[in-house]
PDB file of N, CA, C and O in Angstrom:
ATOM      1  N   MET A   1     121.792  99.010 107.653  1.00  0.00           N
ATOM      2  CA  MET A   1     120.638  99.157 107.310  1.00  0.00           C
ATOM      3  C   MET A   1     120.184  99.256 108.210  1.00  0.00           C
ATOM      4  O   MET A   1     119.824 100.433 108.179  1.00  0.00           O
ATOM      5  N   ASP A   2     119.729  98.670 109.578  1.00  0.00           N
ATOM      6  CA  ASP A   2     118.871  99.086 110.732  1.00  0.00           C
ATOM      7  C   ASP A   2     119.329 100.838 111.027  1.00  0.00           C
ATOM      8  O   ASP A   2     118.420 101.647 111.213  1.00  0.00           O
ATOM      9  N   GLU A   3     120.433 101.185 111.041  1.00  0.00           N
ATOM     10  CA  GLU A   3     120.794 102.752 111.410  1.00  0.00           C
ATOM     11  C   GLU A   3     119.976 103.636 110.256  1.00  0.00           C
ATOM     12  O   GLU A   3     119.441 104.632 110.743  1.00  0.00           O
ATOM     13  N   ILE A   4     119.836 103.520 109.269  1.00  0.00           N
ATOM     14  CA  ILE A   4     119.291 104.145 108.251  1.00  0.00           C
ATOM     15  C   ILE A   4     117.750 103.960 108.492  1.00  0.00           C
ATOM     16  O   ILE A   4     116.984 104.910 108.655  1.00  0.00           O
ATOM     17  N   ALA A   5     117.358 102.580 108.500  1.00  0.00           N
ATOM     18  CA  ALA A   5     116.063 102.644 108.700  1.00  0.00           C
ATOM     19  C   ALA A   5     115.257 103.410 110.191  1.00  0.00           C
ATOM     20  O   ALA A   5     114.029 103.491 110.223  1.00  0.00           O
ATOM     21  N   SER A   6     116.110 103.923 111.342  1.00  0.00           N
ATOM     22  CA  SER A   6     115.885 104.379 112.570  1.00  0.00           C
ATOM     23  C   SER A   6     116.485 106.076 112.204  1.00  0.00           C
ATOM     24  O   SER A   6     115.865 106.856 112.926  1.00  0.00           O
ATOM     25  N   LEU A   7     117.249 106.633 111.520  1.00  0.00           N
ATOM     26  CA  LEU A   7     117.328 107.921 111.071  1.00  0.00           C
ATOM     27  C   LEU A   7     116.009 107.963 109.972  1.00  0.00           C
ATOM     28  O   LEU A   7     115.382 109.008 110.145  1.00  0.00           O
ATOM     29  N   LEU A   8     115.450 107.151 108.942  1.00  0.00           N
ATOM     30  CA  LEU A   8     114.260 107.475 108.477  1.00  0.00           C
ATOM     31  C   LEU A   8     112.998 107.745 109.618  1.00  0.00           C
ATOM     32  O   LEU A   8     112.353 108.776 109.426  1.00  0.00           O
ATOM     33  N   ARG A   9     112.666 107.030 110.599  1.00  0.00           N
ATOM     34  CA  ARG A   9     111.771 106.958 111.440  1.00  0.00           C
ATOM     35  C   ARG A   9     111.889 108.129 112.430  1.00  0.00           C
ATOM     36  O   ARG A   9     110.816 108.636 112.757  1.00  0.00           O
ATOM     37  N   THR A  10     113.181 108.722 113.044  1.00  0.00           N
ATOM     38  CA  THR A  10     113.084 109.849 113.827  1.00  0.00           C
ATOM     39  C   THR A  10     112.974 110.939 112.944  1.00  0.00           C
ATOM     40  O   THR A  10     112.757 112.023 113.484  1.00  0.00           O
ATOM     41  N   PHE A  11     113.096 110.913 111.411  1.00  0.00           N
ATOM     42  CA  PHE A  11     113.414 112.202 111.320  1.00  0.00           C
ATOM     43  C   PHE A  11     111.622 112.062 110.933  1.00  0.00           C
ATOM     44  O   PHE A  11     110.801 112.765 111.522  1.00  0.00           O
ATOM     45  N   ALA A  12     111.345 111.353 110.188  1.00  0.00           N
ATOM     46  CA  ALA A  12     109.303 111.000 110.093  1.00  0.00           C
ATOM     47  C   ALA A  12     108.811 111.753 110.833  1.00  0.00           C
ATOM     48  O   ALA A  12     108.113 112.713 110.506  1.00  0.00           O
ATOM     49  N   THR A  13     109.330 111.170 112.790  1.00  0.00           N
ATOM     50  CA  THR A  13     108.433 111.517 113.653  1.00  0.00           C
ATOM     51  C   THR A  13     108.826 113.369 113.865  1.00  0.00           C
ATOM     52  O   THR A  13     108.051 114.158 114.404  1.00  0.00           O
ATOM     53  N   GLN A  14     109.899 113.657 113.417  1.00  0.00           N
ATOM     54  CA  GLN A  14     110.318 114.645 113.766  1.00  0.00           C
ATOM     55  C   GLN A  14     109.831 115.854 112.761  1.00  0.00           C
ATOM     56  O   GLN A  14     110.167 117.037 112.809  1.00  0.00           O
ATOM     57  N   GLN A  15     108.961 115.220 111.859  1.00  0.00           N
ATOM     58  CA  GLN A  15     108.325 116.050 110.762  1.00  0.00           C
ATOM     59  C   GLN A  15     106.888 115.556 110.992  1.00  0.00           C
ATOM     60  O   GLN A  15     106.075 115.997 110.180  1.00  0.00           O
ATOM     61  N   GLY A  16     106.402 114.706 111.961  1.00  0.00           N
ATOM     62  CA  GLY A  16     105.081 114.984 111.903  1.00  0.00           C
ATOM     63  C   GLY A  16     104.078 114.236 111.629  1.00  0.00           C
ATOM     64  O   GLY A  16     102.894 114.343 111.950  1.00  0.00           O
ATOM     65  N   LYS A  17     104.973 112.977 110.619  1.00  0.00           N
ATOM     66  CA  LYS A  17     104.563 112.545 109.766  1.00  0.00           C
ATOM     67  C   LYS A  17     104.607 110.434 109.462  1.00  0.00           C
ATOM     68  O   LYS A  17     105.708 109.886 109.421  1.00  0.00           O
ATOM     69  N   ALA A  18     103.518 109.730 109.321  1.00  0.00           N
ATOM     70  CA  ALA A  18     104.327 108.579 109.061  1.00  0.00           C
ATOM     71  C   ALA A  18     105.553 108.463 107.725  1.00  0.00           C
ATOM     72  O   ALA A  18     105.339 109.082 106.683  1.00  0.00           O
ATOM     73  N   LEU A  19     106.888 107.575 107.897  1.00  0.00           N
ATOM     74  CA  LEU A  19     107.605 107.142 107.228  1.00  0.00           C
ATOM     75  C   LEU A  19     106.879 107.116 105.564  1.00  0.00           C
ATOM     76  O   LEU A  19     107.378 107.713 104.611  1.00  0.00           O
ATOM     77  N   GLU A  20     106.420 106.815 105.541  1.00  0.00           N
ATOM     78  CA  GLU A  20     105.314 106.060 104.502  1.00  0.00           C
ATOM     79  C   GLU A  20     104.970 107.712 103.602  1.00  0.00           C
ATOM     80  O   GLU A  20     105.527 108.062 102.561  1.00  0.00           O
ATOM     81  N   ILE A  21     104.285 108.228 104.102  1.00  0.00           N
ATOM     82  CA  ILE A  21     103.529 109.567 103.691  1.00  0.00           C
ATOM     83  C   ILE A  21     104.361 110.308 103.392  1.00  0.00           C
ATOM     84  O   ILE A  21     104.275 110.974 102.361  1.00  0.00           O
ATOM     85  N   LEU A  22     105.622 110.400 104.412  1.00  0.00           N
ATOM     86  CA  LEU A  22     107.264 111.404 104.293  1.00  0.00           C
ATOM     87  C   LEU A  22     107.636 111.029 102.650  1.00  0.00           C
ATOM     88  O   LEU A  22     107.954 111.937 101.882  1.00  0.00           O
ATOM     89  N   LYS A  23     107.562 109.602 102.196  1.00  0.00           N
ATOM     90  CA  LYS A  23     108.472 109.250 100.939  1.00  0.00           C
ATOM     91  C   LYS A  23     107.669 109.745 100.361  1.00  0.00           C
ATOM     92  O   LYS A  23     108.077 110.240  99.310  1.00  0.00           O
ATOM     93  N   GLN A  24     106.442 109.883 100.593  1.00  0.00           N
ATOM     94  CA  GLN A  24     105.522 110.249  98.618  1.00  0.00           C
ATOM     95  C   GLN A  24     105.567 111.466  99.386  1.00  0.00           C
ATOM     96  O   GLN A  24     105.177 110.767 100.322  1.00  0.00           O
ATOM     97  N   GLU A  25     105.684 112.822  99.985  1.00  0.00           N
ATOM     98  CA  GLU A  25     105.160 113.833  99.832  1.00  0.00           C
ATOM     99  C   GLU A  25     106.977 114.566  99.521  1.00  0.00           C
ATOM    100  O   GLU A  25     107.225 115.329  98.586  1.00  0.00           O
ATOM    101  N   GLU A  26     107.849 114.166 100.385  1.00  0.00           N
ATOM    102  CA  GLU A  26     108.933 115.049 101.194  1.00  0.00           C
ATOM    103  C   GLU A  26     110.551 114.133 100.362  1.00  0.00           C
ATOM    104  O   GLU A  26     111.660 114.398 100.827  1.00  0.00           O
ATOM    105  N   PRO A  27     110.425 113.205  99.268  1.00  0.00           N
ATOM    106  CA  PRO A  27     111.265 112.418  98.976  1.00  0.00           C
ATOM    107  C   PRO A  27     112.621 113.340  99.619  1.00  0.00           C
ATOM    108  O   PRO A  27     113.329 113.196 100.616  1.00  0.00           O
ATOM    109  N   LYS A  28     112.583 114.142  98.728  1.00  0.00           N
ATOM    110  CA  LYS A  28     113.803 115.167  98.605  1.00  0.00           C
ATOM    111  C   LYS A  28     114.251 115.552  99.699  1.00  0.00           C
ATOM    112  O   LYS A  28     115.474 115.537  99.834  1.00  0.00           O
ATOM    113  N   GLU A  29     113.296 116.073 100.955  1.00  0.00           N
ATOM    114  CA  GLU A  29     114.227 116.416 101.948  1.00  0.00           C
ATOM    115  C   GLU A  29     114.339 114.907 102.585  1.00  0.00           C
ATOM    116  O   GLU A  29     115.324 115.004 103.318  1.00  0.00           O
ATOM    117  N   LEU A  30     114.015 114.017 102.655  1.00  0.00           N
ATOM    118  CA  LEU A  30     114.539 112.656 103.321  1.00  0.00           C
ATOM    119  C   LEU A  30     115.939 112.016 103.193  1.00  0.00           C
ATOM    120  O   LEU A  30     116.732 111.315 103.820  1.00  0.00           O
ATOM    121  N   PHE A  31     115.789 112.645 102.049  1.00  0.00           N
ATOM    122  CA  PHE A  31     117.121 112.179 101.025  1.00  0.00           C
ATOM    123  C   PHE A  31     118.588 112.995 101.456  1.00  0.00           C
ATOM    124  O   PHE A  31     119.722 112.591 101.716  1.00  0.00           O
ATOM    125  N   GLU A  32     117.824 114.617 101.378  1.00  0.00           N
ATOM    126  CA  GLU A  32     118.583 115.364 102.298  1.00  0.00           C
ATOM    127  C   GLU A  32     119.298 114.783 103.437  1.00  0.00           C
ATOM    128  O   GLU A  32     120.474 114.465 103.615  1.00  0.00           O
ATOM    129  N   HIS A  33     117.802 114.721 104.452  1.00  0.00           N
ATOM    130  CA  HIS A  33     118.653 114.315 105.796  1.00  0.00           C
ATOM    131  C   HIS A  33     119.307 113.399 106.032  1.00  0.00           C
ATOM    132  O   HIS A  33     120.208 113.353 106.870  1.00  0.00           O
ATOM    133  N   LEU A  34     118.752 112.087 104.946  1.00  0.00           N
ATOM    134  CA  LEU A  34     119.872 110.663 105.167  1.00  0.00           C
ATOM    135  C   LEU A  34     121.392 111.310 104.901  1.00  0.00           C
ATOM    136  O   LEU A  34     122.206 111.257 105.822  1.00  0.00           O
ATOM    137  N   MET A  35     121.844 112.061 103.330  1.00  0.00           N
ATOM    138  CA  MET A  35     123.187 112.215 102.946  1.00  0.00           C
ATOM    139  C   MET A  35     123.591 113.395 104.036  1.00  0.00           C
ATOM    140  O   MET A  35     124.812 113.450 104.179  1.00  0.00           O
ATOM    141  N   LEU A  36     122.902 114.297 104.791  1.00  0.00           N
ATOM    142  CA  LEU A  36     123.782 114.663 106.000  1.00  0.00           C
ATOM    143  C   LEU A  36     124.020 114.103 107.140  1.00  0.00           C
ATOM    144  O   LEU A  36     124.981 114.369 107.862  1.00  0.00           O
ATOM    145  N   LYS A  37     123.023 113.169 107.400  1.00  0.00           N
ATOM    146  CA  LYS A  37     123.401 112.804 109.136  1.00  0.00           C
ATOM    147  C   LYS A  37     124.262 110.589 108.964  1.00  0.00           C
ATOM    148  O   LYS A  37     124.537 109.869 109.924  1.00  0.00           O
ATOM    149  N   VAL A  38     124.397 110.258 107.584  1.00  0.00           N
ATOM    150  CA  VAL A  38     124.938 109.269 107.164  1.00  0.00           C
ATOM    151  C   VAL A  38     126.293 109.498 106.598  1.00  0.00           C
ATOM    152  O   VAL A  38     127.312 108.872 106.890  1.00  0.00           O
ATOM    153  N   LEU A  39     126.185 110.391 105.826  1.00  0.00           N
ATOM    154  CA  LEU A  39     127.656 111.190 104.792  1.00  0.00           C
ATOM    155  C   LEU A  39     128.251 112.294 105.457  1.00  0.00           C
ATOM    156  O   LEU A  39     129.463 112.505 105.423  1.00  0.00           O
ATOM    157  N   SER A  40     127.334 113.088 106.133  1.00  0.00           N
ATOM    158  CA  SER A  40     128.055 114.331 106.740  1.00  0.00           C
ATOM    159  C   SER A  40     127.931 115.213 105.376  1.00  0.00           C
ATOM    160  O   SER A  40     128.871 115.987 105.553  1.00  0.00           O
ATOM    161  N   ARG A  41     127.330 115.597 104.065  1.00  0.00           N
ATOM    162  CA  ARG A  41     127.376 116.077 103.274  1.00  0.00           C
ATOM    163  C   ARG A  41     126.248 116.308 102.485  1.00  0.00           C
ATOM    164  O   ARG A  41     125.567 115.326 102.191  1.00  0.00           O
ATOM    165  N   THR A  42     125.763 117.920 101.899  1.00  0.00           N
ATOM    166  CA  THR A  42     124.942 118.183 101.571  1.00  0.00           C
ATOM    167  C   THR A  42     125.471 117.306  99.657  1.00  0.00           C
ATOM    168  O   THR A  42     126.590 117.037  99.220  1.00  0.00           O
ATOM    169  N   ILE A  43     124.055 117.118  99.007  1.00  0.00           N
ATOM    170  CA  ILE A  43     123.525 116.578  97.823  1.00  0.00           C
ATOM    171  C   ILE A  43     123.950 117.261  96.512  1.00  0.00           C
ATOM    172  O   ILE A  43     123.501 118.333  96.106  1.00  0.00           O
ATOM    173  N   THR A  44     124.940 116.445  95.859  1.00  0.00           N
ATOM    174  CA  THR A  44     125.247 117.731  94.785  1.00  0.00           C
ATOM    175  C   THR A  44     124.734 116.635  93.070  1.00  0.00           C
ATOM    176  O   THR A  44     124.188 115.546  92.893  1.00  0.00           O
ATOM    177  N   SER A  45     125.268 117.649  92.216  1.00  0.00           N
ATOM    178  CA  SER A  45     124.684 117.111  90.937  1.00  0.00           C
ATOM    179  C   SER A  45     124.914 115.839  90.706  1.00  0.00           C
ATOM    180  O   SER A  45     124.135 115.004  90.247  1.00  0.00           O
ATOM    181  N   ARG A  46     126.427 115.669  91.166  1.00  0.00           N
ATOM    182  CA  ARG A  46     126.732 114.516  90.969  1.00  0.00           C
ATOM    183  C   ARG A  46     126.259 113.012  91.329  1.00  0.00           C
ATOM    184  O   ARG A  46     126.416 111.986  90.668  1.00  0.00           O
ATOM    185  N   ASP A  47     125.541 113.226  92.765  1.00  0.00           N
ATOM    186  CA  ASP A  47     124.718 112.213  92.818  1.00  0.00           C
ATOM    187  C   ASP A  47     123.333 111.553  92.510  1.00  0.00           C
ATOM    188  O   ASP A  47     122.702 110.506  92.654  1.00  0.00           O
ATOM    189  N   PHE A  48     123.218 113.328  91.787  1.00  0.00           N
ATOM    190  CA  PHE A  48     122.285 112.600  90.808  1.00  0.00           C
ATOM    191  C   PHE A  48     122.697 112.134  90.184  1.00  0.00           C
ATOM    192  O   PHE A  48     122.578 110.915  90.309  1.00  0.00           O
ATOM    193  N   GLU A  49     123.357 112.534  89.232  1.00  0.00           N
ATOM    194  CA  GLU A  49     123.803 111.467  87.948  1.00  0.00           C
ATOM    195  C   GLU A  49     124.051 110.506  88.211  1.00  0.00           C
ATOM    196  O   GLU A  49     123.605 109.771  87.330  1.00  0.00           O
ATOM    197  N   GLU A  50     124.876 109.570  89.458  1.00  0.00           N
ATOM    198  CA  GLU A  50     125.321 108.620  89.909  1.00  0.00           C
ATOM    199  C   GLU A  50     123.589 107.847  90.133  1.00  0.00           C
ATOM    200  O   GLU A  50     123.590 106.681  89.736  1.00  0.00           O
ATOM    201  N   ILE A  51     122.756 108.134  90.464  1.00  0.00           N
ATOM    202  CA  ILE A  51     121.173 107.514  90.807  1.00  0.00           C
ATOM    203  C   ILE A  51     120.965 107.238  89.418  1.00  0.00           C
ATOM    204  O   ILE A  51     120.828 106.069  89.058  1.00  0.00           O
ATOM    205  N   GLY A  52     120.910 108.533  88.294  1.00  0.00           N
ATOM    206  CA  GLY A  52     120.074 108.476  87.036  1.00  0.00           C
ATOM    207  C   GLY A  52     121.592 106.832  86.445  1.00  0.00           C
ATOM    208  O   GLY A  52     121.283 105.779  85.887  1.00  0.00           O
ATOM    209  N   ARG A  53     122.703 107.166  86.763  1.00  0.00           N
ATOM    210  CA  ARG A  53     123.202 105.526  86.121  1.00  0.00           C
ATOM    211  C   ARG A  53     122.868 104.030  86.726  1.00  0.00           C
ATOM    212  O   ARG A  53     122.770 102.968  86.111  1.00  0.00           O
ATOM    213  N   GLN A  54     122.735 104.276  88.036  1.00  0.00           N
ATOM    214  CA  GLN A  54     122.030 103.411  88.631  1.00  0.00           C
ATOM    215  C   GLN A  54     120.798 103.051  88.551  1.00  0.00           C
ATOM    216  O   GLN A  54     120.407 101.891  88.418  1.00  0.00           O
ATOM    217  N   ALA A  55     120.045 104.145  88.637  1.00  0.00           N
ATOM    218  CA  ALA A  55     118.687 103.243  88.194  1.00  0.00           C
ATOM    219  C   ALA A  55     117.833 102.304  87.266  1.00  0.00           C
ATOM    220  O   ALA A  55     118.030 102.618  86.092  1.00  0.00           O
ATOM    221  N   SER A  56     117.320 101.695  87.340  1.00  0.00           N
ATOM    222  CA  SER A  56     116.557 100.487  86.360  1.00  0.00           C
ATOM    223  C   SER A  56     115.570 101.244  86.274  1.00  0.00           C
ATOM    224  O   SER A  56     115.185 101.995  87.170  1.00  0.00           O
ATOM    225  N   ILE A  57     115.066 101.111  85.166  1.00  0.00           N
ATOM    226  CA  ILE A  57     113.870 101.816  84.486  1.00  0.00           C
ATOM    227  C   ILE A  57     112.717 100.194  84.918  1.00  0.00           C
ATOM    228  O   ILE A  57     111.647  99.974  85.486  1.00  0.00           O
ATOM    229  N   LYS A  58     113.609  99.553  84.338  1.00  0.00           N
ATOM    230  CA  LYS A  58     112.241  98.337  85.347  1.00  0.00           C
ATOM    231  C   LYS A  58     111.916  98.417  87.146  1.00  0.00           C
ATOM    232  O   LYS A  58     110.889  97.897  87.582  1.00  0.00           O
ATOM    233  N   GLY A  59     112.775  99.025  87.958  1.00  0.00           N
ATOM    234  CA  GLY A  59     112.222  99.045  88.904  1.00  0.00           C
ATOM    235  C   GLY A  59     111.929 100.834  89.608  1.00  0.00           C
ATOM    236  O   GLY A  59     111.843 101.274  90.755  1.00  0.00           O
ATOM    237  N   LEU A  60     111.873 101.282  88.622  1.00  0.00           N
ATOM    238  CA  LEU A  60     111.293 102.793  88.801  1.00  0.00           C
ATOM    239  C   LEU A  60     109.771 102.701  88.106  1.00  0.00           C
ATOM    240  O   LEU A  60     108.916 103.560  88.319  1.00  0.00           O
ATOM    241  N   ARG A  61     109.550 101.511  87.225  1.00  0.00           N
ATOM    242  CA  ARG A  61     108.430 101.427  86.493  1.00  0.00           C
ATOM    243  C   ARG A  61     106.757 100.587  88.158  1.00  0.00           C
ATOM    244  O   ARG A  61     105.557 100.325  88.243  1.00  0.00           O
ATOM    245  N   LYS A  62     108.069 100.585  89.003  1.00  0.00           N
ATOM    246  CA  LYS A  62     107.693  99.778  89.756  1.00  0.00           C
ATOM    247  C   LYS A  62     107.126 100.009  90.806  1.00  0.00           C
ATOM    248  O   LYS A  62     106.615  99.317  91.686  1.00  0.00           O
ATOM    249  N   CYS A  63     107.333 101.569  90.542  1.00  0.00           N
ATOM    250  CA  CYS A  63     107.608 102.511  92.166  1.00  0.00           C
ATOM    251  C   CYS A  63     105.907 103.317  91.597  1.00  0.00           C
ATOM    252  O   CYS A  63     105.579 103.655  90.460  1.00  0.00           O
ATOM    253  N   PRO A  64     105.333 103.385  92.546  1.00  0.00           N
ATOM    254  CA  PRO A  64     103.743 104.343  91.971  1.00  0.00           C
ATOM    255  C   PRO A  64     104.278 105.573  91.962  1.00  0.00           C
ATOM    256  O   PRO A  64     104.093 106.251  90.952  1.00  0.00           O
ATOM    257  N   SER A  65     105.237 106.263  93.340  1.00  0.00           N
ATOM    258  CA  SER A  65     105.753 107.669  92.634  1.00  0.00           C
ATOM    259  C   SER A  65     105.909 107.765  91.734  1.00  0.00           C
ATOM    260  O   SER A  65     105.149 108.554  91.173  1.00  0.00           O
ATOM    261  N   PHE A  66     106.932 107.107  90.900  1.00  0.00           N
ATOM    262  CA  PHE A  66     107.758 107.226  89.217  1.00  0.00           C
ATOM    263  C   PHE A  66     106.328 107.299  88.796  1.00  0.00           C
ATOM    264  O   PHE A  66     105.940 108.446  88.571  1.00  0.00           O
ATOM    265  N   GLU A  67     105.371 106.254  88.622  1.00  0.00           N
ATOM    266  CA  GLU A  67     104.426 106.142  87.272  1.00  0.00           C
ATOM    267  C   GLU A  67     103.367 107.273  87.597  1.00  0.00           C
ATOM    268  O   GLU A  67     102.591 107.504  86.669  1.00  0.00           O
ATOM    269  N   ARG A  68     103.212 107.954  88.647  1.00  0.00           N
ATOM    270  CA  ARG A  68     102.603 109.093  88.743  1.00  0.00           C
ATOM    271  C   ARG A  68     102.857 110.332  88.303  1.00  0.00           C
ATOM    272  O   ARG A  68     102.022 111.226  88.165  1.00  0.00           O
ATOM    273  N   ILE A  69     104.109 110.397  88.060  1.00  0.00           N
ATOM    274  CA  ILE A  69     105.401 111.544  87.495  1.00  0.00           C
ATOM    275  C   ILE A  69     104.784 111.311  85.837  1.00  0.00           C
ATOM    276  O   ILE A  69     104.222 111.964  84.957  1.00  0.00           O
ATOM    277  N   VAL A  70     105.389 109.698  86.128  1.00  0.00           N
ATOM    278  CA  VAL A  70     105.103 109.846  83.964  1.00  0.00           C
ATOM    279  C   VAL A  70     103.887 110.410  83.310  1.00  0.00           C
ATOM    280  O   VAL A  70     103.792 110.960  82.213  1.00  0.00           O
ATOM    281  N   GLY A  71     102.269 109.967  84.905  1.00  0.00           N
ATOM    282  CA  GLY A  71     101.287 110.096  84.064  1.00  0.00           C
ATOM    283  C   GLY A  71     101.132 111.632  83.908  1.00  0.00           C
ATOM    284  O   GLY A  71     100.588 112.080  82.898  1.00  0.00           O
ATOM    285  N   ILE A  72     101.673 112.579  85.039  1.00  0.00           N
ATOM    286  CA  ILE A  72     101.333 113.640  85.101  1.00  0.00           C
ATOM    287  C   ILE A  72     102.101 114.384  83.996  1.00  0.00           C
ATOM    288  O   ILE A  72     101.886 115.541  83.635  1.00  0.00           O
ATOM    289  N   LEU A  73     103.423 113.181  83.314  1.00  0.00           N
ATOM    290  CA  LEU A  73     104.270 114.335  81.912  1.00  0.00           C
ATOM    291  C   LEU A  73     103.259 113.978  81.132  1.00  0.00           C
ATOM    292  O   LEU A  73     102.428 114.842  80.854  1.00  0.00           O
ATOM    293  N   GLN A  74     103.088 112.457  80.543  1.00  0.00           N
ATOM    294  CA  GLN A  74     101.845 112.881  79.292  1.00  0.00           C
ATOM    295  C   GLN A  74     100.924 113.096  79.547  1.00  0.00           C
ATOM    296  O   GLN A  74     100.097 112.701  78.726  1.00  0.00           O
ATOM    297  N   GLY A  75     100.400 113.776  80.686  1.00  0.00           N
ATOM    298  CA  GLY A  75      99.095 114.752  79.841  1.00  0.00           C
ATOM    299  C   GLY A  75      99.448 115.962  80.085  1.00  0.00           C
ATOM    300  O   GLY A  75      98.550 116.804  80.081  1.00  0.00           O
ATOM    301  N   TRP A  76     100.798 116.382  80.355  1.00  0.00           N
ATOM    302  CA  TRP A  76     101.250 117.576  79.693  1.00  0.00           C
ATOM    303  C   TRP A  76     101.707 117.425  78.060  1.00  0.00           C
ATOM    304  O   TRP A  76     101.343 117.979  77.023  1.00  0.00           O
ATOM    305  N   PHE A  77     102.409 116.682  78.297  1.00  0.00           N
ATOM    306  CA  PHE A  77     102.868 116.477  76.632  1.00  0.00           C
ATOM    307  C   PHE A  77     102.798 115.322  76.184  1.00  0.00           C
ATOM    308  O   PHE A  77     103.651 114.450  76.350  1.00  0.00           O
ATOM    309  N   PRO A  78     101.438 115.182  75.378  1.00  0.00           N
ATOM    310  CA  PRO A  78     100.630 114.026  75.141  1.00  0.00           C
ATOM    311  C   PRO A  78     101.294 113.690  73.653  1.00  0.00           C
ATOM    312  O   PRO A  78     101.905 114.512  72.970  1.00  0.00           O
ATOM    313  N   PRO A  79     101.111 112.686  73.397  1.00  0.00           N
ATOM    314  CA  PRO A  79     102.217 112.044  72.066  1.00  0.00           C
ATOM    315  C   PRO A  79     101.424 113.030  70.657  1.00  0.00           C
ATOM    316  O   PRO A  79     101.854 112.920  69.509  1.00  0.00           O
TER     317      PRO A  79
END
């Protein structure tokens, strides 16, 4: 886990951003970087399918970014 944290910090530094900002503004790019560095492969649709299977709604509801997306979508598509 320390190796992953180190890779994340290094990538954030290379991008000229704080890691927390990078997580909020460029999560896809951060994830892609990890996949390339840790697993030496690119992301596929199967990866996202697996994430969808394992992600819990309870965990997502605790995530500020997810809540922001939900709010935006609810504004676009009111009940």
